[in-house]
N, C-alpha and C positions, 0 to 999 in steps of 0.2 A: 135472653134471648140474641145468640149473635146472628148479623145480619151483613149478607155479602155482600156489595156493587159489581155488576155486570154490565160492558155497554155492548150489544151490536146496535150494528149500521146497517139497515136497509133501504134502499138509494140514495137522499139527502139529508136520509131521519133517523138518529143518535135515539133506539131506546135506551136508558137507565132501567134492569131488574132488578129491585133488591129479595134477595135469595135468602132462608135459613143455614145452616152450613149444616154439611152434611152429614152429621147424624141427628138431624131431627129432619131432613129428608127421605121421600117411601120409594119414591122415581120421579122423574124428567115426564112431561109431556111435549113433542115438536106438534103444532099447530096447526091442524089442517082448516081447505075452506068452509065457513059455516062453524067452526069454533067455535066459544064465547065460555069466560070461568066458569058461567052455571052448569053448563054443558057438560067442562071437564070434571067438575066440581060430582054431578051427579055419579061420573061412572067413573070417579077413583074413589065415591063413598066420606067422605071428607065433604065440611059446608061450606059455603062459597065463601062466609066473613074469614077461615081459615087458609081460604087457599086465593082470598086476594092479598092478604098479609105475606103469605111466604113468597107473595113476589112485584110485592111494595106498588102491590093495583088497587084502583079506586072502583067502586058501580059503575061509571062513566070510562073507564080503561076498553082503547080496543084492543084485538089481537090480531096477529100477522101471519102470515102465514109462512111456516119453518120459526116460527119462537119456542125458544121452549121453556117451558111450561112448570112450574118446581112444583112438586106434589107435598106437602107435607104430613110427616107422620099418624095414622088414624089409630092413637095406640091409651088401650083403657088401664085402671089397672083392677081388681082383687084381692083380698087380703087374705092368705093365710098362715093360721095356724098352731105349730112345731108339734110334732107328735114325736114317740118315742122313735130313736132311730134314727129319725129321716136328716138327709142330709141334701146339701144345693141339690148333687148330684137328681137324687131322687126327685127331688120337687120335679127338675125340668122336665125329668119322663114326662111324669102327671100331669103337666099342664103344658108342655109339648115347645117351649121354651129351652133354649142354651141356659145354661151356668154364668155367661157371661151376661146378660140381658137377664136375670134373677140379681148378680152382687150389682148391675150397674144403675139395677132402679133402687136397690135398697144401701148403694154406696159403703157394702163391702167389698172382702178381697174373694177372690173364687174359690181359695185356702179355710175360710170362717168356719170354725162347731158351730153349728148351730145345737140351741138349749132347746128343750120341753117348754113350752108354751108363748118362743120366740114369734113375736108376730112378723112376719114376710110380705113384702108389695112383690107380687108376679105382675105383669108385663102382661097384657093382651095384644095383637096384632091384629087390629082386624084389618084380614086381607081383603077387602071389594073386588067382585066379581068382574074378568076385563071383555069389553069387548074383541069377538073373534073374527077370521076373516073369512070365515063360512062355517056352516054345521060340520063340516069336513075335518075343521081343525079346533085347534088347542089353543087356552091361554098362551098368551109368553107372559111367566113369572119371573121375573130377577129372582135366583135361590136368597139370596143372604138376608134381603126385604120383603119378600112373601112367598114363595112357595116353600122352604125350610119350616114356615107358623101352618101352614096351609097342610102338608104332610107331614105331620110330626111323628120321630117315633113310635114305633107296634101300629101304623099304621095300616092296614091290610086294603090293597084296592087293586085295577084290576089294570094290570097293564097291554094294550092294542098294538099290533106293529102295523103303521102305518102304509105298507104298503100292502101287504098281501091278508090284512081286515082278522088276524087270527086273536084271538085273545087267551091270555091265561090270568090266574092271581098270585099277587107275592105279599110279603110285608118288609115294609123299614125296620130292619131289627137296627144298624147305626146309622151311622157317618155325619161329618160336621161340615165338610166341605159339599157334596153330593150326598146320594142318597144311596146305603147300601144295603143292599136287600137282599131275599130268597121268594124261592117258589115256596107257596104252600105247602105242594101233594107233590108225587108223583108224578102223576097224570099233570098237573100246571105246570112240569118240568121237561114231561116228553113236548108238550107243546111249543114250549116255547123251544127247545131244543130241534122242532121240526121245524120254526120259523127259520133256524140261520142255518139248513141245509144238514137236518141230518148231527148237528156238534157242537161244541159249546167255544164258543169262541170269542176275542177283544176283535171281532168287527162292530161299528160301529150303526148302528140301523139307528131311523126317526119311533117314535113314537105316545102311543096317547095314552093317558092316566084320568084314571074317571075313577074320585072319592065324590061321595056324596056330594051330589050332583054335581059334578065340576066337572072339567077334562078339561086336562093340560099337557102341554108343548113338554118333550120331554128328548134326551138319547139317550141307550143303553149296551153294553155291553153283554152279551149273555157267558162269559166266563167267569168261573168257581174262584173261588183266592183266599186263602186268608183261616182256613176251615178247616176242621175233623168231623165227617162224620158220626164216627164212633162214638167223640170226647163230649162236653158239655160243657155250655155253650158257653164264656167268659172265664174260665178256668184252663190253668195252664194245658195245654198239651205237649207230645214233644216231636209233632211231626203236623204241619197245617200245609193244603193245595198249594198249589205256587209258586212251588221252591219259601214257601214264606219265615220254612224250616221252623224251631219249636219256640213254645209265644202264647199271648192268650189266645184262646178258641175263638173265632168270630162265625162260630155255624153254631148260630141259635134255634132253628125249625130242623126238625129232629121229623124223618121217614121220606125225604124231595128227591134223596136218589143224590146229592150231590155234597160236595164238602166245602165248606164257604159258603160267600158270596157273590154277588154283582153288582155292579156300577149303574144310577141312573142319575145320568147330568142334567141339566135345566139354566136358565139363561147365565151366564155369568158365574155360574158353576166353578168350583180348581178340580185339581187334582190332587192326593194326596201326599203323591211319589214329592210332587216339585208346587207346591200349590199352587199352578201355573193352570191357564186358561187354557182347556185343548179345543183347536177349531176345530176340526172333525165334528166330534161331538157340539159346538155353537153350530156348525150347519144344520148339522139334521134338527136341533130343537126348532131353528125356524124354517125348515123345511114342515116339520107337523104344525109351526105356526100359521102356516099359508105369508109368511112376510119375506122381505129380500133381505 
C-alpha cells in the first residue's frame, strides 16, 4: 500500500501525517475540539488500527483542531459464480456496484466476457451512517465513495423537499455521475410538480432522500429528459424529451406521466454533459445537510 507524506504547520509545531494513496481512501475528516482517533473510527465504521495506520499515527498520537484525518475504505468482498447469460453489467446492477469496481477487484477488463462457472469477486462498500447537524438534516455523503453505493440502481426511495416538507417516491433507474431517477406513480409526479410551482423545470432545490432508515442530503431538478413514455425503456426510440432526439430510451417507469428521467445530485457528483461539478447543486446539498 502506497504511503503519502503530508506536512501541516500548527504554530511552531510541524506535523507529518502519512496517508494511504487516494485509491484506498474513503473520505477525510477535519478534527474538531474533543475528537479522538477512537471517536472518529466509530463514526466512520473502521477499526482504530486501520485509522491509525492510514494516518501514520499511534495509540498515543494527539489530534489538533483543524487536522485532516484520512479515512480508509471500509471494503469487503463476496464471491459470485457466473451463471448462463451473465455479464459484468448485470452483476453490477445485481450487487449495486459499478462495472469498474468489479473489474478492478478481479484485475480484468471492463469488456471481459464471462463464462459459466467463473468465480468473480464482488466488492462490498460498507458505508457507515454519519452524524448530521440535526434531525431536520441529512447525511453529507460523497457521491463517488458513499452515496452511489447506499442508493444503488433500482432502489426506490422517498424524496422530501427541504423547504416545503412535501414528499414523493422515486426510483433510481440509471446514472453514473449522479442519480437519474423517475417518479413511481402519476400521483408522485403531481406532488413533484406542485413543489416546483405547478411545472417541471431545471430549477434546483435542496431535498432529503430517505432509504432503508437513512436520510441523505441531496439536490434535484424536476425536468424529465432523454426519454419517451410510449417506448420501451432501454430500446431505440425516434424521439426523446428535452431535445435529445433519437437514441436509447431512458424512460423505464411507465404510467407516471413523464417522458424520461430527472437529476438528483450529491456531494461532489458531476453533470453528464461536461463532467463538471454543478455549483448550485452543491450549495443545495450543503443546505440539506445543514453545513456551510
